[in-house]
C-alpha positions in Angstrom: -77.0 -27.5 -1.3 -75.4 -30.9 -2.3 -77.4 -33.2 -4.0 -75.6 -36.2 -2.6 -77.4 -35.4 0.9 -80.7 -37.0 2.2 -81.9 -33.2 2.9 -80.7 -29.6 3.0 -79.1 -28.0 5.9 -80.2 -24.6 6.5 -78.1 -21.9 7.9 -79.3 -21.8 11.4 -78.7 -25.4 11.7 -75.0 -25.2 10.2 -74.7 -22.2 12.9 -76.1 -24.3 15.6 -73.6 -27.3 14.9 -71.0 -24.9 14.5 -71.2 -23.6 17.8 -71.6 -27.0 19.5 -68.5 -28.3 17.6 -69.9 -31.1 15.9 -69.8 -32.0 12.1 -73.2 -31.9 10.2 -74.8 -35.2 9.9 -76.1 -36.2 6.3 -78.1 -39.1 5.7 -78.3 -41.2 2.6 -81.5 -41.9 1.0 -83.2 -44.9 0.7 -82.2 -45.7 -2.8 -78.5 -45.1 -2.1 -78.4 -47.6 1.1 -80.6 -50.1 -1.1 -77.9 -50.1 -3.6 -75.2 -50.1 -0.9 -76.1 -53.2 0.9 -77.1 -54.9 -2.6 -73.2 -54.5 -3.7 -72.4 -55.3 0.0 -73.8 -58.6 -0.1 -71.9 -59.5 -3.3 -68.4 -57.9 -2.4 -67.8 -56.4 1.2 -64.4 -55.1 0.6 -64.8 -53.2 -2.4 -61.6 -52.0 -3.9 -60.7 -48.5 -5.2 -62.1 -48.7 -8.3 -65.5 -50.2 -7.4 -65.8 -47.4 -4.9 -65.0 -44.8 -7.5 -67.9 -46.4 -9.7 -70.2 -46.5 -6.7 -69.4 -42.6 -6.1 -70.3 -41.9 -9.7 -73.4 -44.3 -9.8 -75.0 -42.6 -6.2 -73.2 -39.0 -6.5 -71.3 -39.7 -2.9 -67.7 -39.1 -2.0 -65.6 -42.1 -2.4 -64.2 -41.8 1.3 -67.8 -41.7 2.5 -68.6 -44.9 0.6 -65.6 -46.3 2.2 -67.0 -45.5 5.4 -69.9 -46.9 5.2 -68.5 -50.0 4.0 -66.3 -50.0 7.2 -69.3 -49.6 9.5 -71.3 -52.0 7.9 -68.6 -54.7 8.3 -68.5 -54.1 11.8 -72.2 -54.0 12.3 -72.2 -57.4 10.8 -70.0 -58.6 12.9 -71.6 -57.5 16.0 -74.8 -59.0 14.7 -73.1 -62.5 14.4 -71.4 -62.2 18.0 -74.6 -61.5 19.3 -76.3 -64.5 17.6 -73.6 -66.9 18.5 -74.0 -65.9 21.8 -77.4 -66.6 22.2 -77.0 -70.1 20.7 -73.9 -70.7 23.1 -76.0 -69.8 26.1 -79.0 -72.0 25.3 -76.8 -75.0 24.6 -74.9 -74.2 27.9 -78.3 -74.1 29.7 -79.2 -77.3 28.1 -76.1 -78.9 29.1 -76.5 -77.8 32.5 -80.2 -79.1 32.8 -78.7 -82.8 31.1 -75.9 -82.6 34.0 -78.1 -82.4 36.6 -80.4 -84.9 35.6 -77.5 -87.3 35.1 -76.2 -86.9 38.9 -79.6 -87.3 39.8 -79.7 -90.6 38.2 -76.3 -91.5 39.4 -77.4 -90.8 42.7 -80.3 -93.2 42.4 -78.4 -96.1 40.6 -79.0 -99.9 41.2 -76.2 -102.0 41.8 -76.5 -105.0 39.6 -74.8 -107.3 41.9 -77.3 -107.1 45.1 -79.8 -105.0 43.6 -79.6 -102.4 46.0 -79.2 -98.6 45.9 -75.6 -97.1 45.2 -73.7 -96.4 48.5 -73.6 -92.5 49.6 -70.2 -91.2 49.8 -69.9 -92.1 53.4 -70.5 -95.5 52.7 -68.2 -95.7 49.8 -65.1 -94.2 51.8 -65.6 -96.5 54.5 -65.7 -99.6 51.9 -62.8 -98.2 50.5 -60.8 -97.8 53.9 -61.9 -101.6 54.4 -60.4 -102.8 51.5 -57.1 -101.0 51.8 -56.8 -102.6 55.4 -57.4 -106.3 53.7 -55.2 -105.3 51.2 -52.5 -104.3 53.7 -53.2 -107.7 55.6 -52.9 -110.0 52.3 -49.5 -107.9 51.5 -48.2 -109.1 55.3 -49.5 -112.5 54.8 -47.6 -112.8 51.4 -44.2 -111.4 52.8 -44.6 -113.9 55.5 -45.0 -116.6 53.6 -42.3 -115.6 51.1 -39.9 -115.2 54.1 -40.9 -118.6 55.3 -40.1 -120.4 51.8 -36.7 -118.3 51.8 -35.8 -119.5 55.4 -36.5 -123.2 54.2 -34.7 -122.9 50.9 -32.5 -126.1 50.6 -34.8 -128.2 52.7 -37.8 -128.1 50.0 -37.8 -129.7 46.6 -36.1 -128.4 43.6 -39.3 -127.1 42.4 -40.1 -124.8 45.3 -36.5 -123.3 45.4 -37.4 -120.5 43.1 -36.3 -117.2 44.0 -39.7 -115.1 43.4 -43.2 -115.8 42.3 -42.5 -113.4 39.2 -41.5 -114.9 35.6 -38.9 -112.4 35.4 -35.0 -112.1 36.3 -34.4 -115.0 38.6 -36.3 -117.3 36.3 -35.2 -115.9 33.2 -32.8 -118.4 30.8 -31.5 -117.4 27.8 -33.6 -118.6 24.4 -30.8 -120.4 23.2 -31.0 -123.0 26.2 -34.6 -123.8 25.5 -34.4 -125.3 22.3 -30.9 -126.8 20.8 -27.5 -128.2 22.4 -28.6 -126.9 26.2 -31.5 -129.4 26.3 -31.2 -131.8 23.6 -34.9 -130.7 22.3 -35.6 -130.6 18.8 -35.7 -127.2 17.0 -38.8 -125.5 16.8 -40.6 -125.8 13.5 -42.2 -122.2 12.9 -43.9 -123.1 9.5 -47.4 -121.4 9.2 -50.2 -123.7 8.3 -52.9 -122.2 6.1 -56.0 -121.8 8.8 -58.1 -123.5 5.8 -56.3 -126.8 6.5 -56.4 -127.2 10.1 -58.8 -129.4 10.5 -60.9 -127.5 12.8 -64.7 -127.9 13.1 -66.7 -125.7 10.4 -68.9 -124.3 13.1 -65.9 -122.1 14.4 -64.8 -119.0 12.4 -61.4 -117.6 13.7 -60.7 -114.0 13.3 -57.1 -112.8 12.0 -54.8 -111.9 14.8 -53.5 -108.6 14.2 -49.9 -107.6 15.2 -51.1 -105.0 17.9 -53.0 -107.7 19.4 -49.9 -110.1 20.0 -48.7 -108.0 22.9 -51.8 -108.4 24.6 -51.5 -112.5 23.8 -48.2 -112.3 25.2 -49.5 -110.4 28.4 -52.0 -112.9 28.8 -49.3 -115.7 28.4 -46.9 -114.3 30.9 -49.8 -113.8 33.1 -50.9 -117.4 33.2 -47.4 -118.5 33.6 -46.8 -116.5 36.9 -50.1 -117.8 38.2 -49.1 -121.3 37.4 -45.8 -121.1 39.0 -47.5 -119.9 42.2 -50.2 -122.6 42.2 -47.3 -124.9 41.8 -45.3 -123.4 44.2 -47.7 -122.8 47.4 -49.9 -125.4 49.3 -51.9 -124.0 51.9 -54.2 -121.6 51.7 -54.5 -122.0 48.1 -55.2 -126.0 47.9 -57.1 -127.9 49.9 -57.3 -131.9 50.3 -60.4 -133.4 49.5 -61.6 -135.6 52.6 -63.5 -138.3 50.6 -60.9 -139.2 47.9 -57.5 -137.2 48.8 -57.5 -134.9 45.9 -56.1 -131.5 45.8 -58.6 -128.8 44.9 -58.3 -125.2 44.7 -59.6 -123.2 47.7 -61.8 -120.7 45.8 -61.7 -118.0 48.6 -57.9 -117.9 48.8 -57.3 -118.3 45.1 -59.8 -115.5 44.3 -58.0 -113.3 46.7 -54.7 -114.2 45.2 -55.8 -114.1 41.3 -58.8 -111.8 41.5 -60.7 -112.0 38.0 -64.0 -112.1 36.4 -66.1 -115.3 35.7 -66.1 -116.3 31.8 -69.5 -117.7 32.2 -71.8 -115.8 34.1 -75.0 -118.2 34.1 -75.9 -120.1 37.3 -75.1 -123.6 35.5 -71.3 -122.8 34.8 -69.1 -124.5 37.4 -65.2 -124.3 38.1 -63.3 -127.6 38.1 -60.0 -127.8 39.5 -57.6 -130.6 40.4 -53.8 -131.1 40.7 -51.8 -134.4 40.9 -47.8 -135.5 40.6 -46.2 -138.5 39.6 -43.0 -140.1 38.0 -43.3 -140.9 34.2 -41.2 -143.3 32.6 -39.9 -141.1 30.0 -36.6 -139.1 29.3 -37.7 -135.3 29.9 -36.5 -134.2 26.6 -38.5 -136.7 24.6 -41.8 -135.9 26.6 -41.2 -132.2 26.1 -40.6 -133.0 22.2 -44.0 -135.0 22.4 -45.9 -131.9 24.5 -44.9 -129.3 21.8 -46.1 -131.4 18.6 -50.1 -131.0 18.5 -50.1 -134.7 16.6 -48.0 -136.1 19.4 -49.7 -134.6 22.1 -53.0 -136.0 20.4 -51.2 -139.8 20.3 -50.1 -139.1 24.1 -53.4 -138.5 25.3 -55.7 -140.9 23.0 -58.2 -141.4 25.6 -58.7 -137.8 26.2 -57.7 -135.6 23.2 -59.6 -136.5 19.9 -58.0 -133.5 17.6 -55.3 -131.2 18.4 -54.2 -128.3 16.1 -51.4 -125.5 16.4 -53.3 -122.3 14.9 -50.1 -120.0 14.8 -46.7 -119.8 16.4 -46.2 -116.4 18.2 -42.6 -115.3 18.1 -42.6 -112.5 20.5 -39.0 -112.0 20.7 -39.3 -111.1 24.4 -40.1 -114.4 25.9 -37.8 -116.8 27.0 -39.8 -119.9 25.6 -42.1 -120.9 22.8 -45.9 -119.4 22.3 -48.6 -121.2 20.6 -52.4 -120.4 19.6 -54.1 -123.9 19.9 -57.3 -125.7 19.2 -58.0 -128.9 21.2 -61.1 -130.9 21.6 -61.6 -133.5 24.5 -64.0 -136.4 24.5 -63.7 -139.5 26.7 -65.9 -142.2 28.0 -69.2 -142.2 26.2 -71.4 -140.6 23.4 -73.4 -139.7 26.4 -70.7 -137.3 27.5 -70.5 -134.0 25.6 -67.2 -133.2 24.0 -65.3 -130.2 25.2 -63.4 -127.8 22.9 -60.6 -125.1 23.7 -59.2 -122.5 21.9 -56.2 -121.5 23.8 -52.6 -120.2 24.3 -49.8 -122.7 25.1 -46.6 -121.2 26.6 -44.1 -123.3 27.1 -40.9 -122.4 29.0 -37.6 -123.5 30.8 -37.1 -122.1 34.1 -33.3 -123.7 34.9 -31.3 -126.5 33.8 -33.7 -129.3 34.9 -37.3 -127.7 34.7 -39.9 -126.7 32.3 -43.2 -125.6 32.7 -46.2 -125.6 30.1 -48.8 -123.1 30.7 -52.2 -123.4 28.7 -54.9 -120.4 29.2 -57.9 -119.8 26.8 -58.3 -116.7 24.8 -61.1 -115.6 22.5 -60.0 -115.5 18.8 -63.2 -117.1 17.8 -65.2 -114.7 15.4 -68.5 -116.8 15.2 -70.0 -120.1 16.4 -72.6 -121.4 14.0 -73.4 -124.4 15.9 -73.1 -125.3 19.6 -73.0 -129.0 19.6 -70.0 -129.2 22.4 -69.7 -127.9 25.9 -68.7 -124.2 26.4 -65.5 -124.5 28.3 -63.2 -122.0 29.3 -59.4 -123.0 30.3 -58.2 -121.0 33.2 -54.3 -121.2 33.8 -53.6 -124.7 33.6 -50.8 -127.2 32.5 -47.7 -128.8 34.0 -44.4 -128.9 35.4 -41.8 -131.5 34.3 -38.4 -132.1 36.3 -35.9 -134.0 34.9 -34.8 -136.8 37.5 -31.6 -137.9 35.5 -32.4 -141.4 35.3 -34.4 -141.4 32.2 -37.6 -140.7 34.3 -39.4 -137.2 34.9 -41.5 -135.9 37.8 -44.7 -134.5 36.3 -46.8 -132.1 38.4 -50.0 -131.5 36.7 -52.9 -128.6 37.4 -56.4 -128.7 35.5 -58.4 -125.7 36.2 -61.5 -125.0 33.8 -64.5 -123.5 34.0 -67.6 -125.0 32.2 -71.0 -123.8 31.2 -73.1 -126.9 31.6 -75.4 -125.8 28.5 -76.3 -129.6 28.1 -77.0 -131.1 31.4 -74.5 -134.2 32.0 -76.1 -137.6 31.6 -77.1 -139.1 35.2 -74.6 -142.0 34.5 -71.7 -139.6 34.1 -72.7 -136.7 36.3 -70.5 -137.8 39.5 -67.5 -138.8 37.4 -67.2 -135.5 35.7 -68.6 -132.9 38.4 -66.4 -134.4 40.9 -63.2 -133.5 38.5 -62.3 -137.1 37.9 -63.2 -137.5 34.1 -61.2 -134.4 32.7 -58.9 -133.9 36.1 -55.4 -133.7 36.6 -55.1 -137.4 37.8 -56.6 -138.6 34.5 -54.2 -136.7 32.8 -51.0 -138.2 35.0 -52.4 -141.7 34.5 -53.1 -141.7 30.8 -49.3 -140.1 30.5 -48.0 -142.8 32.8 -49.7 -145.4 30.4 -48.4 -144.1 27.4 -45.0 -143.3 28.4 -44.9 -147.1 29.9 -46.1 -148.3 26.2 -43.5 -146.3 24.6 -41.1 -147.9 26.9 -42.1 -151.2 26.3 -41.8 -150.4 22.4 -38.3 -149.7 22.6 -37.4 -153.0 24.5 -39.8 -155.7 23.3 -39.6 -159.3 24.8 -40.0 -162.3 22.6 -43.2 -163.5 21.2 -44.7 -166.8 22.3 -44.2 -169.6 19.7 -47.0 -169.6 17.9 -48.2 -170.3 14.4 -47.2 -166.3 13.3 -43.8 -166.9 14.7 -42.2 -166.6 11.1 -43.7 -163.4 10.5 -43.4 -161.7 14.0 -39.9 -162.6 15.1 -38.1 -159.3 14.3 -38.5 -156.4 17.2 -39.0 -153.9 14.4 -41.9 -155.9 13.1 -43.6 -156.0 16.4 -43.3 -152.3 16.9 -44.8 -151.8 13.2 -47.8 -153.8 14.8 -47.9 -151.6 17.9 -48.3 -148.5 15.5 -51.0 -150.4 13.8 -53.0 -150.9 17.2 -52.3 -147.4 18.3 -54.1 -146.1 15.0 -56.7 -148.7 15.6 -57.3 -147.1 19.1 -57.3 -143.4 18.1 -60.1 -144.1 15.4 -62.1 -146.0 18.1 -62.0 -142.8 20.2 -62.5 -140.3 17.5 -65.6 -142.6 16.5 -67.1 -142.3 20.0 -67.9 -138.6 19.5 -70.6 -139.6 17.3 -71.0 -136.3 15.2 -72.9 -137.5 12.6 -75.9 -138.5 14.4 -78.9 -140.1 12.2 -82.0 -137.8 12.1 -84.4 -140.3 10.9 -87.8 -140.5 12.8 -87.9 -144.2 12.7 -84.6 -144.3 14.9 -86.7 -142.7 18.0 -87.3 -146.0 19.5 -83.4 -147.0 19.2 -82.3 -143.5 20.6 -84.9 -144.1 23.5 -83.4 -147.3 24.4 -80.0 -145.6 24.8 -78.4 -146.3 21.8 -76.6 -143.7 19.8 -76.1 -144.4 16.1 -74.1 -142.3 13.7 -73.8 -143.0 9.5 -70.3 -141.7 8.2 -68.7 -142.1 4.7 -65.3 -143.6 5.1 -62.8 -141.1 4.9 -60.2 -143.0 2.5 -56.7 -143.9 3.5 -56.6 -146.7 6.4 -60.5 -147.0 6.5 -62.5 -149.9 4.5 -64.3 -148.2 1.4 -68.2 -147.8 1.9 -70.7 -146.3 4.6 -70.1 -147.1 7.9 -72.8 -147.4 10.4 -71.6 -146.9 14.3 -73.5 -147.3 17.2 -72.8 -147.2 21.0 -74.5 -147.5 24.4 -73.4 -147.0 28.1 -74.5 -148.6 31.1 -73.8 -149.3 34.6 -72.5 -152.7 36.1 -72.3 -153.4 40.1 -68.5 -154.7 39.5 -65.2 -152.7 39.9 -63.4 -151.9 36.8 -60.7 -154.0 37.7 -63.2 -157.2 38.0 -64.9 -156.1 35.0 -61.5 -155.9 32.8 -60.5 -159.4 34.3 -63.8 -160.6 33.0 -63.4 -159.4 29.3 -59.7 -160.5 29.4 -60.2 -164.0 30.2 -60.2 -166.3 27.2 -62.3 -168.9 28.3 -65.4 -166.6 29.3 -65.0 -164.7 26.2 -67.8 -167.2 24.0 -70.3 -166.1 26.8 -70.2 -162.4 25.4 -68.4 -162.1 21.8 -70.7 -162.7 19.3 -67.3 -163.4 16.8 -66.4 -166.5 18.8 -69.9 -168.4 17.9 -70.2 -169.6 21.2 -66.7 -171.3 20.7 -63.3 -170.6 23.1 -61.0 -168.3 21.1 -57.1 -168.7 21.1 -54.4 -166.1 21.5 -51.7 -166.7 18.9 -49.4 -163.8 19.5 -48.9 -161.4 22.3 -46.7 -158.0 22.7 -46.4 -156.8 26.2 -47.1 -152.9 26.4 -46.9 -152.8 30.1 -45.9 -154.2 33.5 -49.6 -155.2 34.2 -50.3 -158.8 32.7 -53.7 -156.9 30.8 -51.7 -154.4 29.1 -50.9 -156.3 25.6 -51.6 -156.0 22.3 -53.1 -159.7 20.9 -53.9 -161.4 18.1 -56.9 -163.6 18.4 -58.0 -166.5 16.4 -61.9 -166.7 16.6 -63.8 -169.7 15.4 -65.4 -168.8 12.5 -65.4 -171.7 10.0 -66.3 -170.0 7.0 -63.3 -167.5 7.6 -60.1 -169.4 8.1 -57.9 -166.2 7.3 -60.0 -164.4 10.1 -58.1 -163.0 12.6 -58.6 -160.2 15.2 -56.0 -157.4 16.3 -56.6 -156.4 20.0 -55.2 -154.1 22.5 -56.1 -153.9 26.2 -55.1 -151.6 28.8 -55.6 -150.8 32.5 -54.9 -148.0 35.1 -55.9 -146.6 37.9 -59.0 -144.9 36.8 -60.0 -147.3 34.1 -59.5 -149.9 31.2 -60.3 -150.3 27.5 -60.5 -153.6 25.3 -60.5 -152.4 21.5 -60.4 -154.7 19.0 -60.9 -155.3 15.1 -61.4 -158.0 12.4 -58.6 -158.4 10.1 -57.3 -160.7 7.7 -54.1 -162.7 7.9 -52.4 -161.2 5.1 -52.9 -157.5 6.3 -51.3 -158.5 9.9 -48.7 -160.2 8.0 -47.8 -157.2 5.9 -47.7 -155.1 9.0 -45.2 -157.4 10.7 -43.3 -157.4 7.9 -42.6 -153.7 7.8 -45.1 -152.4 5.2 -47.1 -149.0 5.9 -49.5 -149.5 8.8 -51.7 -146.4 7.3 -52.7 -147.9 4.3 -54.2 -151.3 6.0 -58.0 -150.8 6.3 -59.2 -151.1 9.9 -62.5 -150.9 11.5 -62.4 -150.9 15.3 -64.9 -151.6 18.0 -64.8 -152.4 21.6 -65.3 -151.4 25.2 -64.5 -148.7 27.7 -64.5 -149.2 31.7 -64.3 -146.7 34.0 -65.4 -145.9 37.7 -68.5 -144.6 38.3 -67.7 -141.7 40.3 -69.4 -142.9 43.6 -66.8 -143.4 46.6 -67.2 -146.4 48.7 -67.0 -146.4 52.5 -63.1 -146.1 52.5 -63.3 -143.3 50.0 -61.2 -145.6 47.4 -63.9 -145.5 44.4 -65.8 -148.4 43.3 -65.9 -151.6 45.2 -64.8 -155.0 43.8 -67.9 -156.6 45.1 -70.5 -157.8 43.0 -73.3 -156.8 45.5 -75.9 -154.6 43.5 -76.5 -153.0 46.9 -73.4 -151.2 46.9 -73.6 -147.9 45.1 -70.0 -148.2 43.7 -69.3 -149.8 40.2 -68.2 -149.6 36.9 -69.6 -147.3 33.7 -69.3 -149.5 30.6 -69.3 -148.2 27.1 -69.9 -150.7 24.6 -69.4 -149.6 20.8 -69.3 -151.4 17.5 -69.1 -150.5 14.1 -70.4 -152.3 10.7 -69.4 -151.6 7.1 -71.9 -151.4 4.1 -70.1 -152.2 0.8 -71.9 -149.2 -1.3 -71.5 -146.0 -0.9 -75.1 -144.9 -1.3 -78.1 -146.6 0.9 -81.7 -146.1 0.5 -83.6 -145.2 3.5 -84.7 -148.7 3.9 -81.2 -150.3 3.4 -80.1 -147.6 6.3 -82.9 -148.7 8.4 -81.8 -152.2 8.1 -78.2 -151.3 8.9 -79.1 -149.8 11.9 -81.3 -152.3 13.2 -78.4 -154.9 12.7 -76.1 -152.9 14.8 -78.6 -152.3 17.2 -79.6 -155.7 17.7 -75.7 -156.6 17.8 -75.1 -154.1 20.6 -78.4 -155.3 22.7 -77.6 -158.9 22.4 -74.2 -158.4 23.6 -75.0 -156.2 26.4 -77.3 -159.0 27.6 -74.9 -161.6 27.2 -72.4 -159.6 29.3 -75.3 -159.1 32.2 -76.2 -162.7 32.1 -72.6 -163.6 32.5 -71.9 -161.5 35.3 -75.5 -162.6 36.8 -76.9 -159.2 36.8 -79.8 -159.6 34.3 -82.0 -157.6 36.2 -80.4 -154.3 35.8 -82.1 -151.9 33.2 
């Protein structure tokens, strides 16, 4: 008997086993098994020495110990696999149940557009087939239009003779021709400006543009250029002519089929404004391009529309034959009752051929956060202009405006027709403003003689007159920037003034070019039953100025110097001598202007010494100036002929003019008590109220509210 076995084997059993050809089965004792399992937990793979040690301790053959460990490892592996299999089967069953639940949910899903059940497979296939048929019809129509344009090539204007609708191959021009000897345009200044010094409102937090994102920006700009080229090239069916005033508007159905895209604003109060206009402007193409590429000159070119413009970043893609900017623009016109519009957008400027350029603008979302929503949210769809050199010092400009506006702040009733009718920010206003400023620039280059008055000795040179025009232009820009009234007073005592329609603002003078102290600004807008032209002539009549101008003190004024800025007699800069006995050296610098959409009269009191220094060539930026004035525009209504405001003074006619009156007064000290502020506000409010009443009396419409 072997003491290492669990029990003894009798001779009969040995004989029986030997007869059956089987080896005898030897069982380990409970103690042996416990020690082996304890060692297995510590070391599943014992080496030769460990097996010899176990053999001595347990009185077992080393081979049997080796076999036991092999069997134990196999048994543990089978057990693990069995456990894992059970877990996987449970997980598989759970996922199968979830899959069935998701299929059931998909079958019962609700369409967010029509609030109906999701179409069944048969209906979906039918819809797909219908879309394929419509797509095939559109492709045929597109091919027909392209063939029609190709057959007419040579009979069409130059801007319609483009080979294809894309912006690749046939429209591609080497980059060296865009800036440099080929066009005479100035080189591009790619110096980057720190974002902290861009003078962009603090409520906008701009995120950084990563290098990988620039390819998306390039693609967005290229798609916008492609769409703008097509909109410039085709007429019907993308454009329709308004039967009321003849303006060209985008046909929404045709446009959405040609350029399908989702609306940026989902609210019901969002609307789309579109318009197109073209005209010849009196400026060489190279000079015009230079002004459109520089944000400061862009703002100078459109002072009645753009109050702030900045280049945030210049994107040099290396793949576009043009120039790509990220820009900010704030637009505000007409009245403090009109909410400003602010855009962050991509500007892509490209030369198509030797005498044609296109500027495409499209909004891009690189705002991280908006802390304050004081302006009207706006989204610029592909817009811009095409410039064609006419080789006679003039350019043909075709302008397209296409924006989506979320009317978060309901447009004031006075300006609702004008703004919602695409007249306030439409293409026609951009073209009219561009024509007017180009004409002003042309006149500055060929100034005529000033009448012989007492200022002849200081305004004799043409350079002096140009300097005077620069001073007047700064006066005009300061006036329009003031109209945004961004710093409205929030005192409870002023509620009565606000109810009366007068908007009040208080600001600290910003230093150079402004008088030192606190400035109180006030403005109001009203409707008058005169056409813009008749109302402008009323303000320009020196004999009637005493009827409305408080500075004239009820006496006639005299114009002592005059510089023409346009062919219309009302487009001029004047130096006016008001009748103020106590101020013998007090003069007024005034600029007046009129175009097809409205007029302005802006003036500022100045001392004789300041005007003399300006026309003698001294820097105009240091001369303090505090402008006030009037803005005249049509009311957006159409008369029976569809031509806009009527010239009749009959109040029964709904057409007339919208007049904005804005004054500024200076407080000598930098800090004022609340009582002093209220007195200043009352003073400027009284000044506006009395002036408005005098104007109504003079044009015999005092009964108007």
